[in-house]
C-alpha positions in Angstrom: -57.4 -72.0 82.1 -61.1 -71.8 81.3 -62.6 -74.2 78.8 -63.2 -71.3 76.5 -59.4 -70.7 76.4 -58.4 -74.3 76.2 -56.4 -75.1 73.1 -56.0 -78.5 71.6 -53.1 -79.5 69.4 -53.9 -82.2 66.8 -51.6 -84.2 64.5 -53.2 -86.0 61.6 -50.7 -87.9 59.6 -48.1 -85.2 58.8 -50.4 -82.2 59.4 -50.4 -80.3 62.7 -53.0 -77.8 63.7 -54.7 -76.3 66.8 -58.2 -75.5 67.7 -60.2 -74.1 70.7 -63.8 -74.0 72.0 -64.8 -71.5 69.2 -63.8 -73.9 66.5 -65.5 -76.9 68.3 -68.7 -74.9 68.6 -68.7 -74.3 64.8 -68.9 -78.0 64.0 -72.0 -80.2 64.1 -71.2 -83.7 65.1 -73.9 -86.4 64.6 -73.2 -89.9 66.1 -74.6 -92.5 63.8 -73.2 -95.5 65.8 -70.6 -95.9 68.5 -67.8 -95.6 65.9 -69.4 -93.7 63.0 -70.0 -90.0 62.9 -71.3 -87.4 60.4 -69.5 -84.0 60.7 -70.9 -80.8 59.3 -68.7 -77.7 59.1 -69.1 -74.7 56.8 -72.1 -76.3 55.0 -69.9 -79.4 54.2 -70.7 -82.8 55.4 -68.2 -85.7 55.8 -68.5 -89.2 57.2 -65.9 -90.5 59.7 -65.3 -93.9 61.2 -63.1 -94.6 64.2 -61.0 -97.6 63.2 -58.9 -97.9 66.3 -58.4 -95.9 69.5 -55.9 -96.2 72.4 -57.1 -96.4 76.1 -56.6 -92.7 76.6 -58.7 -91.8 73.6 -56.0 -89.4 72.4 -54.5 -91.6 69.7 -56.9 -92.8 67.0 -57.0 -94.1 63.5 -59.9 -92.5 61.7 -61.3 -93.0 58.2 -62.8 -89.9 56.6 -64.6 -90.3 53.3 -62.4 -93.4 52.5 -59.0 -91.9 53.5 -57.3 -93.1 56.7 -55.6 -90.7 59.2 -53.5 -91.4 62.3 -54.7 -88.8 64.7 -53.1 -87.7 68.0 -54.8 -85.1 70.2 -53.0 -83.1 72.9 -54.8 -81.0 75.4 -53.1 -78.3 77.6 -51.7 -80.8 80.1 -50.2 -83.0 77.3 -48.6 -79.9 75.7 -47.2 -78.8 79.1 -45.7 -82.3 79.6 -44.0 -82.0 76.2 -42.5 -78.7 77.2 -41.2 -80.3 80.5 -39.6 -83.1 78.6 -42.1 -85.9 79.4 -43.7 -85.9 76.0 -41.7 -88.9 74.7 -42.5 -90.8 77.8 -46.2 -91.0 76.7 -45.4 -93.5 74.0 -45.3 -97.2 74.8 -41.5 -97.5 74.6 -39.3 -95.0 76.3 -35.6 -94.6 76.0 -34.7 -92.3 78.8 -35.9 -90.0 81.6 -34.6 -86.5 81.7 -34.7 -84.1 84.7 -37.8 -81.9 84.4 -36.1 -79.1 86.4 -32.7 -78.4 88.0 -32.1 -80.1 91.3 -30.2 -82.6 93.4 -30.6 -86.4 93.2 -31.7 -87.5 96.7 -32.5 -91.1 96.2 -32.3 -93.7 93.4 -35.0 -96.4 93.8 -34.0 -98.7 90.9 -31.0 -100.7 89.8 -29.5 -101.4 86.3 -31.2 -104.4 84.7 -34.3 -104.0 86.8 -37.7 -104.2 85.1 -40.1 -101.3 86.0 -43.7 -100.8 85.3 -45.7 -97.6 84.5 -45.9 -95.5 87.6 -42.9 -97.0 89.4 -40.7 -94.6 91.2 -37.2 -94.3 89.6 -35.6 -91.6 91.8 -36.3 -88.6 94.0 -35.1 -85.2 92.8 -34.9 -82.4 95.3 -35.7 -79.0 93.9 -36.8 -75.7 95.5 -36.9 -77.3 99.0 -39.3 -80.0 97.7 -38.8 -83.7 97.0 -40.1 -84.7 93.6 -40.6 -88.4 92.8 -39.7 -89.2 89.2 -41.9 -92.0 87.9 -41.8 -94.1 84.7 -44.5 -93.5 82.2 -44.3 -97.0 80.6 -42.9 -100.4 81.3 -39.2 -100.8 80.6 -35.9 -102.3 81.8 -33.3 -100.0 83.3 -30.2 -100.0 81.0 -28.1 -97.4 82.8 -28.4 -95.1 85.7 -26.6 -91.9 84.6 -26.6 -90.0 87.9 -25.6 -90.7 91.5 -27.1 -89.8 94.8 -26.0 -86.3 95.8 -25.4 -85.2 92.2 -26.7 -81.8 91.0 -28.5 -82.0 87.7 -29.7 -79.5 85.1 -33.1 -79.4 83.5 -33.2 -81.8 80.5 -30.2 -83.8 81.7 -30.6 -87.6 81.2 -31.1 -89.3 84.5 -31.8 -92.9 83.5 -31.6 -94.8 80.2 -33.9 -97.8 79.3 -33.4 -100.8 77.0 
């Protein structure tokens, strides 16, 4: 997908909207300081201050003209991960890992009660003659392993639950 066709999905408090390169080009953004900006769109000017930001830069708290907004920005990859069932895993606390595709459990690399860190391998899922390592996306403790080696699983089926 070219940058001109890239679509961003944004949630600001309860409002959800999308925008692309055309909408970005229609906005003038002036950086007043590292955390303060002036935004001009359609001959309207507003001041914005970044109050907090996570390490990825995709979750922010922004104050615009005295009103605070919790903002989450999802690019094409983030949206694809949501469709595959990994969207909930991007939060700090995850409850379960679901199969991203149908396949066969080839290996389980964790045990119940084990603490895991972000990026640790949980299991290997065989699908379409390929081995796919399923990793954790946040630190957690394994509550229950729902599947067994050799078991066939469907897309979206819970594989592992976390405490």
